N, C-alpha and C positions, 0 to 999 in steps of 0.2 A: 147508389149513398147511403141504401145498410149500410151495406160489408164496405164502405168506408170508411163511416162514420166507428165500425168495432172496432177497422185496423188502424183507426188510430186509435179508439180505445186505451186498446187491449199493448199498445205499442204505448202511450202515455200512463204504461201504469207500469210494463219492467222499465220504464227508465227512471220512474220516478224512488222503484226496488233498487235499478240499480244503484241511485242516489244518496240513496239510505244505506245502503253498502259504505258505500265508498269513503260520508262521511263517519260510520261509525269504526271503520277501519283507521282513521284518521285520529279521533278522539283516541282507542286504544294505545295507538300511535305514540302518541305524546305522554300519556301516562310509560311510557317504559327510559326510564335514568341509562340505565347499560344495558347494553348487548354485545356482547363478543364470542365470534366462535369459534376465537383459534385456529380456524383456516387458515394455509398460505404453506409454504417449503417446508423436508423436512429440515432438526436442526433449526429452524430458522426464531430468533427471540425478539420477535415482535407482533403487537397482537393491536387491532384495527376497533374503536368504537363504534358501531354503526349501531345507536338510536338513534332516529328523527325527536324524541323529549326535548335534545340537550339546547342550550344555549350552543354548547359548542362541542365535540367528543370529550371526552376526558383522556388526559393523559395514563399511559398505559407500560410500566418498566417490571420487565425480566431478568430477577432474580437472581447470581448464583448458576446449576446449573438445568434455572426452568430456560425449557424447548415446546415446541412446535415440535410434534411425531406425526409420522404417516400411516404406524403401525398398526393405531387406537384409534378409533375416535364411532361414535354414534350418529354421525352426520359430517359429509362437508369430504372426508377422503384426509383430514387429521384431529389434532386433537392437545393441548396442556398435557407433555408430561411432569410431572414429580417425581422428584428420589426416596423424596423420605428424608433426607439431611440439607437442610440444608436449599431451597428451593420456592422460590415465592411468584408471585407473578403484583405487582402496586399501581393501584386506582389510584392517583392520586388526590386527593380531602376536597369535598364538593358538598357545601346546603341541602344536594340529591340522595346524598346517601345516612342525614338524617333531616329521621322522619317527624320527630315533636310525638304531638297523640295522632300522625292521619293513619292509612292505613299502607301496608306493604307488600306486598311480594318479592319474594329473592329465589332463586329458583336456577335449578344449575346440570346436569348430569354428571356422573361419576363412575368411575371405573377404578375400585380398592383392587393396589397394587402390594396387598398384604403388609407388616409390618411398618413400618417406615422406626426410626433410630426413637418412638416415642409410641406411648403408649395410646396417647388421642394425636386427633390427629382434625387437626383447625383445618374445613373446608372454604369455606369463603366469613370474612367479619371488617367490624371498629370491631375490635375487645386487645385489652392492656388490660394485662392482669395483676400488672402494680400500678398504683397513682393513679387509680378512682375513673380509666378509662372508656368501662362494658357500657356497648352501647347493644350490637345484639349481636348475633353469630350462628353459624349451623356446623357444627362440630362431631365427628363417631370417636368412641373408646373402642378404638383395637380386640381389646381385652375385654371388654361384654362385651358387646357387640353393639352400644346401644348408640342410639344414636340424639342430632340435640339439636330443639332448637329454642335459643335465650335473644334476652333482651334485661336492657338494665335500665331504671326511671334514675336513676342518682349518680351512677359511674360505676355504684360496690356492688347493687343489694342487686337480685335477676330475679322474673318470672320464666321455670324450663317448660319444654312440654321435649320428654323426648320416648324410646319407645325401642323394643331389643326388634333389629331388624337382624335381613340377611344382601346383604352384599353381592353380586353375584352376577357379573355386566355390568355394563352400563344401564347408573339406575337414574331415573328420572327425584331429584332432590325439592322436594321444594320447603319455602320457609314461609308461614300469612299473615300478618295480624290485619286482625274481619274485626273491628272494633273492640271493646270488651274479649275478645280472641285469642290464642296464635293457635296457630291452625302445623303442624308436618304431616307433609304428603307424602308419602314410596311410589313409587309406577301410579298414582295417581287415587289412589286410597289411603285415606285419611289413615293415622295410624296414635297419634293424641291431641289432648288441644290442653289449656291454662288458662286462667285470668290476667288480666292485664291492663290497665288504670293510668291515666295519666301519660305523660310523656317518655318521650326517650331519652334519654343523655344524647345530649347532642356536643360529639369528638367534632373540635373546629381545624383540629393538627392535628392528628396521624393521617394515612393515608386508608382510603380501605384496603382487606389482604383480602389475597387469594390463595389459598394454600396451603398457609401459616398462618400464629396469631400478633400481634403488636405486639416484643422484649422479650417475646418468649419464642423460646424456640420447640414448633413442636410443627413436629411444617405435619404437609400428607403428602401422602407415595400413593402415588398415583396416575389415573387421566381424567383428567376436565374439561369438558366441552356443556356449549348451547347455555353458556353465564346470560340470566336475566335480570334486569331488578327494576321492578314498579312503584312507581306510589300511588296503586290502588292493589284491593284486594281480589284479585285475578282469580283465585282458587276460593269456595267457599264451602264446597260437598263434594266427594270422589266426584271425577272427571279422567277421559281418558286425555295418555300427553300427545301431543302434538306430535304424528309421524315425522315428520321430519324438521328441518331446522324450523328456528324464529324467523319472521318478515317485520321488518321495522316498519313493518303498516302491515295493518292484522294483528290481529288479538294471539 
């Protein structure tokens, strides 16, 4: 009888732990507002948002020669190829990308492919240089090898954290708003922080853009993989980047 009771209690403990882990995974999944793996056939010109936190997947459009490339990838056997001369991917405007004063995380794998046609390479963001349309961005200055994560409260001014970094092969980049602090991570290591306050400017018109700046020809050159945007501060200290593709369910 005691043995049966012990077995029952052991099974109950493991079952309870499994349920809690499952619930935590779903909670984290609901925090993901965009997830793009950029997998598929070589030269394909489409990608699907597989995030579970959306009410519906976001519409994704490839522009110019932006395409899936199976020659390079971090995970999954393919990635987004951008030639640095007119290529980018647009994700339709959504309240999911207007974070207000809330925490958020923008992350991706980037493999630099050279100088492109511009010194500045816009990797991802909602940022228009003209007309007061700055919201948030991650960008890279090829000449100075400086990585930037910036936000704007009014569409014009900006809060910036930046660091001189070496981009060799695929590099995991993450920009995080954590309360009153902006944090920039490279391969899980914090490289810069900056103070931020109030709400971030909400652009309700322009798309969220990968590989170029809104209304400016600042094109990224290289490969982008595993783009994830979350409405939570996923990283607040140094961490080990996931050694595999992001999962639709889980952290």
